[in-house]
PDB file of N, H, CA, C and O in Angstrom:
ATOM      1  N   MET A   1      20.766 -18.659  -5.189  1.00  0.00           N
ATOM      2  CA  MET A   1      20.801 -17.263  -4.783  1.00  0.00           C
ATOM      3  C   MET A   1      19.659 -16.471  -5.431  1.00  0.00           C
ATOM      4  O   MET A   1      19.100 -15.570  -4.805  1.00  0.00           O
ATOM      5  N   THR A   2      19.315 -16.799  -6.665  1.00  0.00           N
ATOM      6  H   THR A   2      19.769 -17.531  -7.173  1.00  0.00           H
ATOM      7  CA  THR A   2      18.237 -16.095  -7.345  1.00  0.00           C
ATOM      8  C   THR A   2      16.911 -16.277  -6.610  1.00  0.00           C
ATOM      9  O   THR A   2      16.153 -15.319  -6.460  1.00  0.00           O
ATOM     10  N   ASN A   3      16.625 -17.490  -6.153  1.00  0.00           N
ATOM     11  H   ASN A   3      17.241 -18.268  -6.275  1.00  0.00           H
ATOM     12  CA  ASN A   3      15.376 -17.738  -5.426  1.00  0.00           C
ATOM     13  C   ASN A   3      15.310 -16.938  -4.138  1.00  0.00           C
ATOM     14  O   ASN A   3      14.248 -16.422  -3.791  1.00  0.00           O
ATOM     15  N   ASN A   4      16.413 -16.823  -3.424  1.00  0.00           N
ATOM     16  H   ASN A   4      17.277 -17.242  -3.706  1.00  0.00           H
ATOM     17  CA  ASN A   4      16.436 -16.025  -2.198  1.00  0.00           C
ATOM     18  C   ASN A   4      16.197 -14.556  -2.502  1.00  0.00           C
ATOM     19  O   ASN A   4      15.494 -13.868  -1.762  1.00  0.00           O
ATOM     20  N   ARG A   5      16.784 -14.078  -3.596  1.00  0.00           N
ATOM     21  H   ARG A   5      17.355 -14.638  -4.197  1.00  0.00           H
ATOM     22  CA  ARG A   5      16.594 -12.687  -3.962  1.00  0.00           C
ATOM     23  C   ARG A   5      15.138 -12.425  -4.318  1.00  0.00           C
ATOM     24  O   ARG A   5      14.573 -11.408  -3.916  1.00  0.00           O
ATOM     25  N   ILE A   6      14.534 -13.327  -5.064  1.00  0.00           N
ATOM     26  H   ILE A   6      14.994 -14.152  -5.391  1.00  0.00           H
ATOM     27  CA  ILE A   6      13.134 -13.179  -5.438  1.00  0.00           C
ATOM     28  C   ILE A   6      12.256 -13.256  -4.194  1.00  0.00           C
ATOM     29  O   ILE A   6      11.352 -12.437  -4.025  1.00  0.00           O
ATOM     30  N   ALA A   7      12.507 -14.221  -3.330  1.00  0.00           N
ATOM     31  H   ALA A   7      13.241 -14.887  -3.467  1.00  0.00           H
ATOM     32  CA  ALA A   7      11.728 -14.357  -2.099  1.00  0.00           C
ATOM     33  C   ALA A   7      11.884 -13.115  -1.230  1.00  0.00           C
ATOM     34  O   ALA A   7      10.909 -12.633  -0.654  1.00  0.00           O
ATOM     35  N   GLY A   8      13.106 -12.596  -1.132  1.00  0.00           N
ATOM     36  H   GLY A   8      13.898 -12.988  -1.600  1.00  0.00           H
ATOM     37  CA  GLY A   8      13.349 -11.388  -0.348  1.00  0.00           C
ATOM     38  C   GLY A   8      12.613 -10.197  -0.925  1.00  0.00           C
ATOM     39  O   GLY A   8      12.072  -9.385  -0.175  1.00  0.00           O
ATOM     40  N   THR A   9      12.582 -10.077  -2.245  1.00  0.00           N
ATOM     41  H   THR A   9      13.021 -10.736  -2.854  1.00  0.00           H
ATOM     42  CA  THR A   9      11.869  -8.986  -2.901  1.00  0.00           C
ATOM     43  C   THR A   9      10.384  -9.105  -2.645  1.00  0.00           C
ATOM     44  O   THR A   9       9.713  -8.101  -2.408  1.00  0.00           O
ATOM     45  N   LYS A  10       9.856 -10.332  -2.692  1.00  0.00           N
ATOM     46  H   LYS A  10      10.402 -11.148  -2.885  1.00  0.00           H
ATOM     47  CA  LYS A  10       8.435 -10.555  -2.441  1.00  0.00           C
ATOM     48  C   LYS A  10       8.074 -10.105  -1.032  1.00  0.00           C
ATOM     49  O   LYS A  10       7.061  -9.433  -0.835  1.00  0.00           O
ATOM     50  N   ILE A  11       8.883 -10.463  -0.068  1.00  0.00           N
ATOM     51  H   ILE A  11       9.706 -11.008  -0.228  1.00  0.00           H
ATOM     52  CA  ILE A  11       8.642 -10.063   1.323  1.00  0.00           C
ATOM     53  C   ILE A  11       8.776  -8.553   1.460  1.00  0.00           C
ATOM     54  O   ILE A  11       7.962  -7.921   2.135  1.00  0.00           O
ATOM     55  N   ASP A  12       9.792  -7.964   0.831  1.00  0.00           N
ATOM     56  H   ASP A  12      10.453  -8.477   0.283  1.00  0.00           H
ATOM     57  CA  ASP A  12       9.987  -6.520   0.904  1.00  0.00           C
ATOM     58  C   ASP A  12       8.782  -5.774   0.350  1.00  0.00           C
ATOM     59  O   ASP A  12       8.331  -4.799   0.951  1.00  0.00           O
ATOM     60  N   LYS A  13       8.258  -6.215  -0.783  1.00  0.00           N
ATOM     61  H   LYS A  13       8.625  -7.007  -1.271  1.00  0.00           H
ATOM     62  CA  LYS A  13       7.098  -5.559  -1.395  1.00  0.00           C
ATOM     63  C   LYS A  13       5.871  -5.703  -0.500  1.00  0.00           C
ATOM     64  O   LYS A  13       5.075  -4.772  -0.375  1.00  0.00           O
ATOM     65  N   ARG A  14       5.721  -6.865   0.118  1.00  0.00           N
ATOM     66  H   ARG A  14       6.368  -7.621   0.017  1.00  0.00           H
ATOM     67  CA  ARG A  14       4.581  -7.085   1.009  1.00  0.00           C
ATOM     68  C   ARG A  14       4.683  -6.166   2.223  1.00  0.00           C
ATOM     69  O   ARG A  14       3.695  -5.544   2.612  1.00  0.00           O
ATOM     70  N   LEU A  15       5.870  -6.077   2.822  1.00  0.00           N
ATOM     71  H   LEU A  15       6.672  -6.583   2.506  1.00  0.00           H
ATOM     72  CA  LEU A  15       6.066  -5.189   3.975  1.00  0.00           C
ATOM     73  C   LEU A  15       5.859  -3.731   3.588  1.00  0.00           C
ATOM     74  O   LEU A  15       5.277  -2.955   4.346  1.00  0.00           O
ATOM     75  N   GLN A  16       6.336  -3.370   2.415  1.00  0.00           N
ATOM     76  H   GLN A  16       6.808  -4.000   1.799  1.00  0.00           H
ATOM     77  CA  GLN A  16       6.177  -2.001   1.942  1.00  0.00           C
ATOM     78  C   GLN A  16       4.691  -1.676   1.764  1.00  0.00           C
ATOM     79  O   GLN A  16       4.247  -0.594   2.147  1.00  0.00           O
ATOM     80  N   ALA A  17       3.931  -2.592   1.193  1.00  0.00           N
ATOM     81  H   ALA A  17       4.292  -3.471   0.882  1.00  0.00           H
ATOM     82  CA  ALA A  17       2.494  -2.375   1.010  1.00  0.00           C
ATOM     83  C   ALA A  17       1.795  -2.251   2.363  1.00  0.00           C
ATOM     84  O   ALA A  17       0.918  -1.404   2.531  1.00  0.00           O
ATOM     85  N   GLN A  18       2.174  -3.087   3.324  1.00  0.00           N
ATOM     86  H   GLN A  18       2.886  -3.775   3.188  1.00  0.00           H
ATOM     87  CA  GLN A  18       1.579  -3.018   4.660  1.00  0.00           C
ATOM     88  C   GLN A  18       1.903  -1.697   5.336  1.00  0.00           C
ATOM     89  O   GLN A  18       1.041  -1.109   5.989  1.00  0.00           O
ATOM     90  N   GLN A  19       3.129  -1.225   5.189  1.00  0.00           N
ATOM     91  H   GLN A  19       3.830  -1.703   4.658  1.00  0.00           H
ATOM     92  CA  GLN A  19       3.528   0.050   5.791  1.00  0.00           C
ATOM     93  C   GLN A  19       2.757   1.208   5.159  1.00  0.00           C
ATOM     94  O   GLN A  19       2.316   2.119   5.859  1.00  0.00           O
ATOM     95  N   GLU A  20       2.597   1.171   3.850  1.00  0.00           N
ATOM     96  H   GLU A  20       2.955   0.431   3.281  1.00  0.00           H
ATOM     97  CA  GLU A  20       1.852   2.234   3.167  1.00  0.00           C
ATOM     98  C   GLU A  20       0.396   2.243   3.610  1.00  0.00           C
ATOM     99  O   GLU A  20      -0.189   3.309   3.801  1.00  0.00           O
ATOM    100  N   PHE A  21      -0.196   1.052   3.775  1.00  0.00           N
ATOM    101  H   PHE A  21       0.280   0.186   3.620  1.00  0.00           H
ATOM    102  CA  PHE A  21      -1.575   0.968   4.243  1.00  0.00           C
ATOM    103  C   PHE A  21      -1.693   1.529   5.665  1.00  0.00           C
ATOM    104  O   PHE A  21      -2.635   2.257   5.977  1.00  0.00           O
ATOM    105  N   ARG A  22      -0.737   1.186   6.510  1.00  0.00           N
ATOM    106  H   ARG A  22       0.029   0.595   6.256  1.00  0.00           H
ATOM    107  CA  ARG A  22      -0.734   1.689   7.881  1.00  0.00           C
ATOM    108  C   ARG A  22      -0.663   3.222   7.893  1.00  0.00           C
ATOM    109  O   ARG A  22      -1.397   3.868   8.641  1.00  0.00           O
ATOM    110  N   LYS A  23       0.213   3.804   7.069  1.00  0.00           N
ATOM    111  H   LYS A  23       0.809   3.279   6.461  1.00  0.00           H
ATOM    112  CA  LYS A  23       0.333   5.262   6.998  1.00  0.00           C
ATOM    113  C   LYS A  23      -0.956   5.897   6.487  1.00  0.00           C
ATOM    114  O   LYS A  23      -1.386   6.944   6.973  1.00  0.00           O
ATOM    115  N   LEU A  24      -1.562   5.248   5.502  1.00  0.00           N
ATOM    116  H   LEU A  24      -1.213   4.398   5.107  1.00  0.00           H
ATOM    117  CA  LEU A  24      -2.805   5.753   4.932  1.00  0.00           C
ATOM    118  C   LEU A  24      -3.899   5.803   5.995  1.00  0.00           C
ATOM    119  O   LEU A  24      -4.613   6.800   6.105  1.00  0.00           O
ATOM    120  N   ILE A  25      -4.031   4.737   6.774  1.00  0.00           N
ATOM    121  H   ILE A  25      -3.451   3.927   6.685  1.00  0.00           H
ATOM    122  CA  ILE A  25      -5.026   4.684   7.838  1.00  0.00           C
ATOM    123  C   ILE A  25      -4.763   5.771   8.876  1.00  0.00           C
ATOM    124  O   ILE A  25      -5.691   6.441   9.328  1.00  0.00           O
ATOM    125  N   GLU A  26      -3.500   5.943   9.253  1.00  0.00           N
ATOM    126  H   GLU A  26      -2.746   5.398   8.886  1.00  0.00           H
ATOM    127  CA  GLU A  26      -3.159   6.965  10.251  1.00  0.00           C
ATOM    128  C   GLU A  26      -3.529   8.363   9.784  1.00  0.00           C
ATOM    129  O   GLU A  26      -3.985   9.181  10.583  1.00  0.00           O
ATOM    130  N   HIS A  27      -3.338   8.649   8.508  1.00  0.00           N
ATOM    131  H   HIS A  27      -2.967   7.985   7.858  1.00  0.00           H
ATOM    132  CA  HIS A  27      -3.616   9.984   7.991  1.00  0.00           C
ATOM    133  C   HIS A  27      -5.094  10.210   7.692  1.00  0.00           C
ATOM    134  O   HIS A  27      -5.575  11.340   7.773  1.00  0.00           O
ATOM    135  N   ALA A  28      -5.811   9.158   7.352  1.00  0.00           N
ATOM    136  H   ALA A  28      -5.420   8.239   7.286  1.00  0.00           H
ATOM    137  CA  ALA A  28      -7.215   9.313   6.969  1.00  0.00           C
ATOM    138  C   ALA A  28      -8.168   9.214   8.163  1.00  0.00           C
ATOM    139  O   ALA A  28      -9.221   9.853   8.167  1.00  0.00           O
ATOM    140  N   CYS A  29      -7.815   8.435   9.153  1.00  0.00           N
ATOM    141  H   CYS A  29      -6.960   7.916   9.150  1.00  0.00           H
ATOM    142  CA  CYS A  29      -8.720   8.208  10.288  1.00  0.00           C
ATOM    143  C   CYS A  29      -8.498   9.237  11.379  1.00  0.00           C
ATOM    144  O   CYS A  29      -8.155   8.904  12.513  1.00  0.00           O
ATOM    145  N   VAL A  30      -8.697  10.474  11.020  1.00  0.00           N
ATOM    146  H   VAL A  30      -8.975  10.745  10.098  1.00  0.00           H
ATOM    147  CA  VAL A  30      -8.562  11.570  11.978  1.00  0.00           C
ATOM    148  C   VAL A  30      -9.798  12.453  11.883  1.00  0.00           C
ATOM    149  O   VAL A  30     -10.452  12.521  10.843  1.00  0.00           O
ATOM    150  N   THR A  31     -10.100  13.118  12.971  1.00  0.00           N
ATOM    151  H   THR A  31      -9.569  13.063  13.816  1.00  0.00           H
ATOM    152  CA  THR A  31     -11.214  14.048  12.978  1.00  0.00           C
ATOM    153  C   THR A  31     -10.972  15.129  11.928  1.00  0.00           C
ATOM    154  O   THR A  31      -9.883  15.698  11.851  1.00  0.00           O
ATOM    155  N   GLY A  32     -11.977  15.402  11.137  1.00  0.00           N
ATOM    156  H   GLY A  32     -12.862  14.940  11.200  1.00  0.00           H
ATOM    157  CA  GLY A  32     -11.872  16.445  10.127  1.00  0.00           C
ATOM    158  C   GLY A  32     -11.571  15.923   8.735  1.00  0.00           C
ATOM    159  O   GLY A  32     -11.687  16.668   7.762  1.00  0.00           O
ATOM    160  N   PHE A  33     -11.182  14.643   8.614  1.00  0.00           N
ATOM    161  H   PHE A  33     -11.088  14.037   9.404  1.00  0.00           H
ATOM    162  CA  PHE A  33     -10.931  14.102   7.280  1.00  0.00           C
ATOM    163  C   PHE A  33     -12.240  13.613   6.694  1.00  0.00           C
ATOM    164  O   PHE A  33     -12.942  12.810   7.309  1.00  0.00           O
ATOM    165  N   HIS A  34     -12.566  14.096   5.510  1.00  0.00           N
ATOM    166  H   HIS A  34     -11.995  14.748   5.011  1.00  0.00           H
ATOM    167  CA  HIS A  34     -13.738  13.637   4.767  1.00  0.00           C
ATOM    168  C   HIS A  34     -13.255  13.301   3.365  1.00  0.00           C
ATOM    169  O   HIS A  34     -12.655  14.146   2.700  1.00  0.00           O
ATOM    170  N   GLY A  35     -13.500  12.104   2.915  1.00  0.00           N
ATOM    171  H   GLY A  35     -13.987  11.418   3.455  1.00  0.00           H
ATOM    172  CA  GLY A  35     -13.085  11.722   1.578  1.00  0.00           C
ATOM    173  C   GLY A  35     -12.867  10.231   1.471  1.00  0.00           C
ATOM    174  O   GLY A  35     -13.462   9.443   2.208  1.00  0.00           O
ATOM    175  N   THR A  36     -12.007   9.854   0.542  1.00  0.00           N
ATOM    176  H   THR A  36     -11.524  10.494  -0.056  1.00  0.00           H
ATOM    177  CA  THR A  36     -11.711   8.441   0.327  1.00  0.00           C
ATOM    178  C   THR A  36     -10.198   8.235   0.344  1.00  0.00           C
ATOM    179  O   THR A  36      -9.419   9.129   0.014  1.00  0.00           O
ATOM    180  N   ALA A  37      -9.821   7.039   0.735  1.00  0.00           N
ATOM    181  H   ALA A  37     -10.454   6.313   1.003  1.00  0.00           H
ATOM    182  CA  ALA A  37      -8.412   6.661   0.741  1.00  0.00           C
ATOM    183  C   ALA A  37      -8.343   5.196   0.306  1.00  0.00           C
ATOM    184  O   ALA A  37      -9.129   4.370   0.771  1.00  0.00           O
ATOM    185  N   SER A  38      -7.409   4.881  -0.578  1.00  0.00           N
ATOM    186  H   SER A  38      -6.770   5.552  -0.955  1.00  0.00           H
ATOM    187  CA  SER A  38      -7.339   3.497  -1.050  1.00  0.00           C
ATOM    188  C   SER A  38      -5.907   3.082  -1.345  1.00  0.00           C
ATOM    189  O   SER A  38      -5.049   3.899  -1.679  1.00  0.00           O
ATOM    190  N   VAL A  39      -5.684   1.794  -1.211  1.00  0.00           N
ATOM    191  H   VAL A  39      -6.380   1.130  -0.939  1.00  0.00           H
ATOM    192  CA  VAL A  39      -4.425   1.181  -1.606  1.00  0.00           C
ATOM    193  C   VAL A  39      -4.789   0.109  -2.618  1.00  0.00           C
ATOM    194  O   VAL A  39      -5.600  -0.770  -2.328  1.00  0.00           O
ATOM    195  N   THR A  40      -4.200   0.175  -3.797  1.00  0.00           N
ATOM    196  H   THR A  40      -3.541   0.889  -4.033  1.00  0.00           H
ATOM    197  CA  THR A  40      -4.419  -0.827  -4.831  1.00  0.00           C
ATOM    198  C   THR A  40      -3.110  -1.561  -5.055  1.00  0.00           C
ATOM    199  O   THR A  40      -2.079  -0.948  -5.332  1.00  0.00           O
ATOM    200  N   ILE A  41      -3.160  -2.863  -4.933  1.00  0.00           N
ATOM    201  H   ILE A  41      -3.997  -3.361  -4.709  1.00  0.00           H
ATOM    202  CA  ILE A  41      -1.967  -3.688  -5.110  1.00  0.00           C
ATOM    203  C   ILE A  41      -2.066  -4.394  -6.451  1.00  0.00           C
ATOM    204  O   ILE A  41      -3.049  -5.085  -6.720  1.00  0.00           O
ATOM    205  N   SER A  42      -1.063  -4.225  -7.288  1.00  0.00           N
ATOM    206  H   SER A  42      -0.265  -3.664  -7.070  1.00  0.00           H
ATOM    207  CA  SER A  42      -0.997  -4.930  -8.557  1.00  0.00           C
ATOM    208  C   SER A  42      -0.164  -6.194  -8.362  1.00  0.00           C
ATOM    209  O   SER A  42       1.002  -6.126  -7.972  1.00  0.00           O
ATOM    210  N   VAL A  43      -0.774  -7.348  -8.638  1.00  0.00           N
ATOM    211  H   VAL A  43      -1.721  -7.403  -8.954  1.00  0.00           H
ATOM    212  CA  VAL A  43      -0.125  -8.628  -8.406  1.00  0.00           C
ATOM    213  C   VAL A  43      -0.034  -9.397  -9.714  1.00  0.00           C
ATOM    214  O   VAL A  43      -0.988  -9.436 -10.491  1.00  0.00           O
ATOM    215  N   GLN A  44       1.113 -10.003  -9.950  1.00  0.00           N
ATOM    216  H   GLN A  44       1.888  -9.971  -9.319  1.00  0.00           H
ATOM    217  CA  GLN A  44       1.305 -10.840 -11.133  1.00  0.00           C
ATOM    218  C   GLN A  44       1.950 -12.141 -10.679  1.00  0.00           C
ATOM    219  O   GLN A  44       3.042 -12.140 -10.112  1.00  0.00           O
ATOM    220  N   ASP A  45       1.272 -13.235 -10.931  1.00  0.00           N
ATOM    221  H   ASP A  45       0.385 -13.235 -11.391  1.00  0.00           H
ATOM    222  CA  ASP A  45       1.767 -14.568 -10.582  1.00  0.00           C
ATOM    223  C   ASP A  45       2.153 -14.667  -9.100  1.00  0.00           C
ATOM    224  O   ASP A  45       3.166 -15.270  -8.745  1.00  0.00           O
ATOM    225  N   GLY A  46       1.324 -14.063  -8.252  1.00  0.00           N
ATOM    226  H   GLY A  46       0.502 -13.574  -8.540  1.00  0.00           H
ATOM    227  CA  GLY A  46       1.563 -14.144  -6.809  1.00  0.00           C
ATOM    228  C   GLY A  46       2.581 -13.164  -6.268  1.00  0.00           C
ATOM    229  O   GLY A  46       2.886 -13.188  -5.076  1.00  0.00           O
ATOM    230  N   HIS A  47       3.113 -12.306  -7.117  1.00  0.00           N
ATOM    231  H   HIS A  47       2.866 -12.287  -8.086  1.00  0.00           H
ATOM    232  CA  HIS A  47       4.135 -11.341  -6.697  1.00  0.00           C
ATOM    233  C   HIS A  47       3.592  -9.927  -6.827  1.00  0.00           C
ATOM    234  O   HIS A  47       3.033  -9.564  -7.863  1.00  0.00           O
ATOM    235  N   ILE A  48       3.755  -9.134  -5.782  1.00  0.00           N
ATOM    236  H   ILE A  48       4.208  -9.429  -4.941  1.00  0.00           H
ATOM    237  CA  ILE A  48       3.327  -7.740  -5.827  1.00  0.00           C
ATOM    238  C   ILE A  48       4.252  -6.988  -6.774  1.00  0.00           C
ATOM    239  O   ILE A  48       5.472  -6.988  -6.609  1.00  0.00           O
ATOM    240  N   GLN A  49       3.645  -6.348  -7.768  1.00  0.00           N
ATOM    241  H   GLN A  49       2.654  -6.348  -7.901  1.00  0.00           H
ATOM    242  CA  GLN A  49       4.415  -5.555  -8.715  1.00  0.00           C
ATOM    243  C   GLN A  49       4.580  -4.119  -8.209  1.00  0.00           C
ATOM    244  O   GLN A  49       5.675  -3.556  -8.223  1.00  0.00           O
ATOM    245  N   PHE A  50       3.452  -3.543  -7.761  1.00  0.00           N
ATOM    246  H   PHE A  50       2.563  -4.001  -7.750  1.00  0.00           H
ATOM    247  CA  PHE A  50       3.513  -2.201  -7.198  1.00  0.00           C
ATOM    248  C   PHE A  50       2.249  -1.937  -6.392  1.00  0.00           C
ATOM    249  O   PHE A  50       1.246  -2.639  -6.519  1.00  0.00           O
ATOM    250  N   ALA A  51       2.325  -0.917  -5.571  1.00  0.00           N
ATOM    251  H   ALA A  51       3.140  -0.346  -5.467  1.00  0.00           H
ATOM    252  CA  ALA A  51       1.167  -0.470  -4.796  1.00  0.00           C
ATOM    253  C   ALA A  51       0.858   0.965  -5.194  1.00  0.00           C
ATOM    254  O   ALA A  51       1.758   1.794  -5.327  1.00  0.00           O
ATOM    255  N   ARG A  52      -0.408   1.241  -5.379  1.00  0.00           N
ATOM    256  H   ARG A  52      -1.139   0.568  -5.271  1.00  0.00           H
ATOM    257  CA  ARG A  52      -0.840   2.595  -5.722  1.00  0.00           C
ATOM    258  C   ARG A  52      -1.657   3.120  -4.555  1.00  0.00           C
ATOM    259  O   ARG A  52      -2.619   2.481  -4.127  1.00  0.00           O
ATOM    260  N   ILE A  53      -1.282   4.270  -4.044  1.00  0.00           N
ATOM    261  H   ILE A  53      -0.501   4.789  -4.391  1.00  0.00           H
ATOM    262  CA  ILE A  53      -1.961   4.882  -2.910  1.00  0.00           C
ATOM    263  C   ILE A  53      -2.677   6.121  -3.423  1.00  0.00           C
ATOM    264  O   ILE A  53      -2.086   6.961  -4.101  1.00  0.00           O
ATOM    265  N   ALA A  54      -3.975   6.224  -3.086  1.00  0.00           N
ATOM    266  H   ALA A  54      -4.456   5.541  -2.536  1.00  0.00           H
ATOM    267  CA  ALA A  54      -4.756   7.372  -3.529  1.00  0.00           C
ATOM    268  C   ALA A  54      -5.550   7.933  -2.352  1.00  0.00           C
ATOM    269  O   ALA A  54      -6.167   7.190  -1.590  1.00  0.00           O
ATOM    270  N   VAL A  55      -5.521   9.243  -2.221  1.00  0.00           N
ATOM    271  H   VAL A  55      -5.019   9.847  -2.841  1.00  0.00           H
ATOM    272  CA  VAL A  55      -6.302   9.927  -1.193  1.00  0.00           C
ATOM    273  C   VAL A  55      -7.055  11.049  -1.878  1.00  0.00           C
ATOM    274  O   VAL A  55      -6.474  11.863  -2.595  1.00  0.00           O
ATOM    275  N   GLU A  56      -8.346  11.077  -1.648  1.00  0.00           N
ATOM    276  H   GLU A  56      -8.818  10.416  -1.066  1.00  0.00           H
ATOM    277  CA  GLU A  56      -9.180  12.132  -2.200  1.00  0.00           C
ATOM    278  C   GLU A  56      -9.895  12.806  -1.041  1.00  0.00           C
ATOM    279  O   GLU A  56     -10.743  12.201  -0.384  1.00  0.00           O
ATOM    280  N   ARG A  57      -9.555  14.031  -0.802  1.00  0.00           N
ATOM    281  H   ARG A  57      -8.867  14.522  -1.335  1.00  0.00           H
ATOM    282  CA  ARG A  57     -10.128  14.778   0.314  1.00  0.00           C
ATOM    283  C   ARG A  57     -11.296  15.624  -0.200  1.00  0.00           C
ATOM    284  O   ARG A  57     -11.176  16.358  -1.182  1.00  0.00           O
ATOM    285  N   MET A  58     -12.419  15.497   0.490  1.00  0.00           N
ATOM    286  H   MET A  58     -12.517  14.901   1.287  1.00  0.00           H
ATOM    287  CA  MET A  58     -13.606  16.260   0.123  1.00  0.00           C
ATOM    288  C   MET A  58     -13.626  17.533   0.954  1.00  0.00           C
ATOM    289  O   MET A  58     -13.448  17.490   2.171  1.00  0.00           O
ATOM    290  N   VAL A  59     -13.840  18.645   0.308  1.00  0.00           N
ATOM    291  H   VAL A  59     -13.985  18.680  -0.681  1.00  0.00           H
ATOM    292  CA  VAL A  59     -13.914  19.934   0.998  1.00  0.00           C
ATOM    293  C   VAL A  59     -15.384  20.244   1.228  1.00  0.00           C
ATOM    294  O   VAL A  59     -16.169  20.315   0.282  1.00  0.00           O
ATOM    295  N   LYS A  60     -15.749  20.426   2.488  1.00  0.00           N
ATOM    296  H   LYS A  60     -15.112  20.368   3.256  1.00  0.00           H
ATOM    297  CA  LYS A  60     -17.156  20.724   2.824  1.00  0.00           C
ATOM    298  C   LYS A  60     -17.355  22.192   2.994  1.00  0.00           C
ATOM    299  O   LYS A  60     -18.468  22.635   3.278  1.00  0.00           O
TER     300      LYS A  60
END
């Protein structure tokens, strides 16, 4: 049961990171957005620990 829980968590974290990246792209790739957007994934021993999402909007 522990292996299934770990495997399920690994998949959940991967899906969560993919969803966050998708949202980031949707919000950044629009007319009028100038700046940077990034997703940083922290991985330990093949397992995603957390995802950090950063958006920096440049004001022209």
